[in-house]
C-alpha positions as CSV (number, residue, x, y, z in Angstrom):
1,X,-11.3,-13.8,-1.0
2,X,-11.4,-13.7,-4.5
3,X,-9.3,-16.1,-7.0
4,X,-8.6,-14.4,-9.8
5,X,-6.8,-16.1,-13.0
6,X,-5.9,-14.0,-15.5
7,X,-2.8,-13.6,-18.0
8,X,-1.8,-17.0,-17.4
9,X,-1.3,-17.0,-14.0
10,X,-3.6,-17.5,-10.7
11,X,-3.5,-15.0,-8.2
12,X,-5.4,-13.5,-5.0
13,X,-4.9,-11.2,-2.3
14,X,-5.8,-12.6,1.4
15,X,-6.2,-10.5,4.8
16,X,-7.3,-11.3,8.5
17,X,-6.3,-11.5,12.0
18,X,-3.9,-13.6,13.3
19,X,-3.0,-14.3,16.9
20,X,0.5,-14.1,18.8
21,X,0.7,-17.6,19.8
22,X,-0.3,-19.4,16.2
23,X,1.0,-16.7,13.9
24,X,-0.7,-16.1,10.6
25,X,-2.9,-18.8,9.1
26,X,-1.5,-21.4,6.3
27,X,-1.4,-20.7,3.0
28,X,-3.9,-23.2,1.4
29,X,-3.1,-22.8,-2.1
30,X,-0.8,-21.0,-3.8
31,X,2.8,-19.2,-2.7
32,X,3.0,-16.1,-0.8
33,X,5.1,-13.2,-2.8
34,X,4.6,-10.8,-0.3
35,X,3.1,-10.1,3.3
36,X,2.6,-7.4,5.8
37,X,1.3,-7.4,8.7
38,X,0.5,-5.4,11.9
39,X,0.5,-5.5,15.8
40,X,1.8,-3.5,18.9
41,X,5.4,-3.7,19.6
42,X,4.6,-5.7,22.2
43,X,2.8,-8.1,20.5
44,X,5.3,-8.5,17.6
45,X,8.3,-8.9,20.2
46,X,5.9,-11.7,21.7
47,X,5.6,-13.5,18.7
48,X,9.4,-12.8,17.8
49,X,8.5,-12.0,13.6
50,X,11.6,-10.5,12.7
51,X,13.8,-13.3,13.8
52,X,12.4,-15.9,11.5
53,X,14.5,-14.5,8.6
54,X,11.9,-16.4,6.3
55,X,12.4,-16.8,2.9
56,X,9.0,-14.9,1.6
57,X,9.2,-10.8,1.7
58,X,7.4,-9.7,4.3
59,X,7.5,-6.7,6.1
60,X,6.2,-6.0,10.1
61,X,4.4,-2.8,11.4
62,X,4.4,-1.9,14.5
63,X,0.6,0.0,15.0
64,X,-1.1,1.2,18.2
65,X,-1.1,-0.7,21.8
66,X,-3.1,-3.8,21.2
67,X,-6.7,-2.4,21.5
68,X,-7.5,-3.4,17.7
69,X,-6.6,-7.3,16.9
70,X,-3.3,-8.0,14.6
71,X,-3.7,-7.8,11.2
72,X,-1.9,-9.4,7.7
73,X,-2.1,-8.6,4.4
74,X,-0.5,-11.1,1.6
75,X,-0.7,-11.7,-2.0
76,X,-0.5,-15.2,-3.4
77,X,-0.3,-16.7,-6.6
78,X,0.1,-20.0,-8.4
79,X,0.8,-21.3,-12.0
80,X,4.0,-19.2,-12.3
81,X,7.6,-19.3,-11.7
82,X,9.1,-16.6,-9.3
83,X,11.7,-15.4,-8.6
84,X,13.5,-13.8,-5.1
85,X,15.2,-10.8,-4.9
86,X,17.5,-10.3,-1.8
87,X,19.1,-7.4,-0.4
88,X,21.4,-7.4,2.8
89,X,20.5,-10.6,3.8
90,X,17.0,-10.4,3.6
91,X,14.1,-11.1,1.0
92,X,12.5,-8.0,0.2
93,X,10.8,-8.9,-3.4
94,X,10.0,-10.9,-5.8
95,X,9.9,-11.1,-10.4
96,X,7.2,-12.9,-11.7
97,X,5.7,-12.4,-15.3
98,X,2.0,-13.5,-16.8
99,X,1.0,-13.5,-20.9
100,X,1.2,-9.7,-20.8
101,X,3.3,-7.9,-18.3
102,X,6.6,-8.5,-15.9
103,X,6.1,-7.7,-12.1
104,X,8.1,-7.0,-9.4
105,X,6.7,-7.1,-6.0
106,X,9.2,-5.4,-3.5
107,X,8.4,-5.9,0.4
108,X,9.9,-3.9,3.3
109,X,12.7,-2.2,1.9
110,X,15.2,-0.4,4.1
111,X,17.5,2.3,4.3
112,X,21.3,1.0,4.6
113,X,21.9,3.7,7.4
114,X,19.9,3.5,10.3
115,X,21.6,6.0,12.1
116,X,21.4,8.6,9.0
117,X,19.2,11.4,9.1
118,X,15.3,11.3,8.3
119,X,15.8,12.8,5.2
120,X,18.5,10.5,4.3
121,X,17.0,7.7,5.2
122,X,14.0,8.5,2.6
123,X,16.4,8.9,-0.4
124,X,18.1,5.9,0.7
125,X,15.1,3.5,0.6
126,X,13.8,5.5,-2.9
127,X,17.2,4.2,-3.9
128,X,16.8,0.8,-2.3
129,X,13.5,0.2,-4.4
130,X,15.5,1.2,-7.7
131,X,18.7,-1.1,-6.8
132,X,16.3,-3.8,-6.3
133,X,14.1,-3.4,-9.2
134,X,17.3,-3.8,-11.3
135,X,17.2,-7.3,-10.2
136,X,14.1,-7.8,-12.3
137,X,15.7,-5.5,-15.6
138,X,13.5,-2.8,-14.0
139,X,14.2,1.4,-13.5
140,X,12.0,3.5,-11.1
141,X,9.9,4.3,-14.3
142,X,8.1,1.1,-13.8
143,X,6.9,2.0,-10.4
144,X,3.0,2.1,-10.3
145,X,2.3,2.0,-6.5
146,X,4.6,2.5,-3.6
147,X,3.7,2.4,0.1
148,X,5.8,4.6,2.7
149,X,5.7,3.5,6.2
150,X,7.0,6.5,8.5
151,X,7.7,6.2,12.1
152,X,6.3,9.5,13.9
153,X,4.7,10.6,10.7
154,X,3.7,13.9,11.8
155,X,7.2,15.2,13.0
156,X,8.7,15.3,9.5
157,X,6.3,14.7,7.0
158,X,7.6,17.8,5.1
159,X,11.1,16.9,5.1
160,X,9.8,13.7,3.8
161,X,7.9,15.1,0.8
162,X,10.9,17.1,0.2
163,X,13.4,14.3,0.1
164,X,10.6,12.1,-2.5
165,X,10.4,15.6,-4.7
166,X,14.1,15.7,-5.2
167,X,14.5,11.7,-5.7
168,X,11.3,12.0,-8.1
169,X,13.0,15.2,-9.8
170,X,16.5,13.7,-10.4
171,X,14.7,10.2,-11.8
172,X,12.5,12.5,-14.2
173,X,9.7,10.7,-12.4
174,X,7.2,14.0,-13.0
175,X,7.8,13.2,-16.6
176,X,6.2,10.2,-17.0
177,X,4.0,7.6,-14.7
178,X,4.0,9.3,-11.1
179,X,3.1,6.5,-8.8
180,X,0.0,5.9,-7.1
181,X,0.9,5.8,-2.8
182,X,0.3,5.5,0.7
183,X,2.3,7.6,3.4
184,X,1.5,6.3,6.5
185,X,2.7,6.6,10.1
186,X,3.7,3.2,11.0
187,X,7.3,2.2,13.3
188,X,9.1,-1.1,12.4
189,X,11.3,-3.4,14.3
190,X,14.5,-2.6,12.9
191,X,14.3,1.1,14.0
192,X,14.1,2.9,11.1
193,X,12.4,6.3,10.2
194,X,11.3,4.9,7.0
195,X,10.8,1.5,5.4
196,X,8.4,0.7,1.5
197,X,6.9,-1.9,-0.3
198,X,6.3,-1.2,-4.3
199,X,4.8,-2.5,-7.5
200,X,6.2,-2.3,-10.6
201,X,5.7,-3.5,-14.1
202,X,6.7,-3.9,-17.6
203,X,4.9,-5.1,-20.3
204,X,5.7,-7.9,-22.7
205,X,3.0,-6.4,-25.2
206,X,3.3,-2.9,-25.1
207,X,0.0,-2.7,-27.0
208,X,-1.8,-4.8,-24.7
209,X,-1.2,-3.3,-21.5
210,X,-2.2,0.1,-20.3
211,X,-0.9,2.1,-17.1
212,X,-2.6,5.5,-16.5
213,X,-3.0,7.7,-13.7
214,X,-6.8,8.3,-12.5
215,X,-7.7,11.3,-11.3
216,X,-10.4,12.1,-8.3
217,X,-13.6,13.5,-9.2
218,X,-14.2,14.9,-6.0
219,X,-10.4,16.8,-4.9
220,X,-7.6,18.2,-6.5
221,X,-4.6,16.4,-7.6
222,X,-2.4,15.8,-4.6
223,X,0.2,17.7,-6.7
224,X,-1.3,20.8,-6.4
225,X,-0.7,21.1,-2.7
226,X,3.2,19.6,-3.0
227,X,2.4,15.4,-2.0
228,X,3.6,13.5,-5.0
229,X,1.4,10.7,-6.1
230,X,-1.6,10.0,-7.9
231,X,-4.9,9.7,-6.6
232,X,-4.8,6.2,-8.2
233,X,-3.5,4.0,-10.8
234,X,-5.1,1.8,-13.4
235,X,-3.3,-0.8,-15.4
236,X,-5.7,-2.4,-18.3
237,X,-4.9,-5.8,-20.1
238,X,-7.2,-7.3,-22.9
239,X,-8.6,-9.5,-20.0
240,X,-9.4,-6.9,-17.1
241,X,-8.8,-3.8,-15.4
242,X,-7.1,-3.4,-11.8
243,X,-7.3,0.1,-10.2
244,X,-5.0,0.5,-7.0
245,X,-6.2,3.6,-5.7
246,X,-3.9,5.5,-3.0
247,X,-4.4,6.5,0.5
248,X,-7.7,8.6,0.4
249,X,-8.7,10.8,3.7
250,X,-11.2,13.8,4.2
251,X,-9.4,16.4,1.9
252,X,-11.6,19.4,0.4
253,X,-11.3,19.9,-3.4
254,X,-9.4,22.7,-2.8
255,X,-6.8,20.8,-0.5
256,X,-7.5,21.3,3.0
257,X,-8.7,19.0,5.7
258,X,-12.7,19.0,5.9
259,X,-14.9,18.2,9.3
260,X,-12.2,18.9,11.5
261,X,-12.5,16.6,14.8
262,X,-15.7,14.9,13.5
263,X,-15.2,11.3,12.8
264,X,-18.4,10.3,11.5
265,X,-18.6,13.1,8.6
266,X,-14.6,12.2,7.8
267,X,-15.3,8.7,7.3
268,X,-17.7,9.5,4.8
269,X,-16.3,11.9,3.1
270,X,-13.5,9.8,2.5
271,X,-15.6,6.7,1.6
272,X,-17.8,9.1,-0.9
273,X,-14.3,9.8,-2.4
274,X,-13.1,6.4,-2.7
275,X,-16.4,5.4,-4.2
276,X,-16.6,8.4,-6.6
277,X,-13.0,7.5,-8.0
278,X,-14.3,3.7,-8.4
279,X,-17.3,4.8,-10.1
280,X,-15.5,6.9,-12.8
281,X,-13.9,3.7,-14.0
282,X,-16.8,1.8,-14.2
283,X,-16.5,0.0,-10.8
284,X,-18.2,0.0,-7.2
285,X,-17.7,-1.5,-3.9
286,X,-18.5,-5.0,-5.4
287,X,-15.0,-4.9,-7.5
288,X,-12.9,-3.8,-4.4
289,X,-10.3,-7.1,-3.7
290,X,-8.7,-5.4,-0.7
291,X,-9.2,-2.6,1.4
292,X,-7.2,-0.9,4.5
293,X,-9.1,1.8,6.4
294,X,-6.1,3.3,8.9
295,X,-7.5,5.2,11.8
296,X,-5.7,7.2,14.2
297,X,-7.1,6.0,16.9
298,X,-8.9,2.9,18.2
299,X,-11.2,4.2,19.6
300,X,-12.8,5.3,16.0
301,X,-14.0,1.6,15.5
302,X,-17.3,1.7,16.3
303,X,-18.0,4.8,14.3
304,X,-16.3,2.9,11.2
305,X,-18.1,-0.6,11.8
306,X,-21.2,1.8,11.9
307,X,-20.7,3.4,8.6
308,X,-20.2,-0.6,7.3
309,X,-23.3,-1.7,8.9
310,X,-25.1,0.9,7.8
311,X,-24.0,0.5,3.8
312,X,-24.3,-2.9,4.1
313,X,-20.5,-3.6,3.7
314,X,-19.6,-5.7,6.8
315,X,-18.3,-8.4,4.3
316,X,-16.0,-5.8,2.4
317,X,-12.5,-7.6,2.0
318,X,-10.6,-5.5,4.9
319,X,-8.0,-5.1,7.8
320,X,-8.7,-2.0,10.2
321,X,-5.3,-0.6,11.3
322,X,-4.2,1.9,14.4
323,X,-2.0,3.8,12.4
324,X,-1.2,7.9,12.4
325,X,-2.4,9.8,9.3
326,X,0.2,12.6,7.7
327,X,-2.3,15.7,9.2
328,X,-2.5,15.9,13.0
329,X,-6.5,16.7,11.7
330,X,-7.1,13.7,9.6
331,X,-8.6,11.1,11.4
332,X,-9.1,8.5,9.1
333,X,-7.4,7.0,5.4
334,X,-8.3,4.2,3.2
335,X,-6.7,2.7,0.5
336,X,-8.9,0.2,-1.6
337,X,-7.8,-2.3,-5.1
338,X,-10.5,-3.2,-7.1
339,X,-10.7,-5.7,-10.2
340,X,-12.9,-5.5,-13.3
341,X,-13.0,-8.1,-16.0
342,X,-13.2,-6.2,-19.4
């Protein structure tokens, strides 16, 4: 865990394993402003996570059958006044500011009608993000990063992309910043086809804050093969640069899946691509503050652990989750955040 103090606000990200009997470890310092957890459906039901109605915006997702331990991640801050955003009786976000920008973190935005079609639920979730942001005085144009968790993702990824594209066109997203994003196959206990998290920011000192999309040196833009997200987005202030790398997988420069049915080589290319994005911004694995590896099958864990050992990265701030990836021949996907002081 790396505690960072910039813009007059102390903040850090925590992640680790939780247990059904003891739950998620208590925060030692600061206030949790966003929390996401994964476990098997049975583990989540046994822990009764959705019945607690916590004041902290959080989302619990179903992944795997319990072969991997249940995990959590949370964003913790201190030294700042925060305002909770609520929708439909639930805390779904927190708004706060530092010296340079206003921020809004949204966690677990749900569609209002769980019986609607998957495409309609997708549109409703994006509209829900937009609606919640209005409480922070922001619009969807201020969104820099999204996470989209879809039940049975392989059954409807193309319709999802069409619904997202239609929303983006209606809000002129393509005329500005296309957010970084992760789209992954995780169900939720609410039973919706999709749920989402997002980060938005509005500069308080426009000349002191930069927000820009970052390309992948080893891949084409995702927009070139019909998926509307930036490979990464970097936020710059006078004190530091924060790089948020989207969900990244074993994809060739032209957009096709590389190394079909070969787990070690898919892991290697995925990590090479991610490292190249970091290096393009003068960063490396030492700058990473948060990482999530998604494995299509828990059985791939030995290959993943071997890669980490071979590259001396066992201490990387990381959690590993069993979750489906957006193509049936993609076996792994990773996302990372990294920070470099100015």
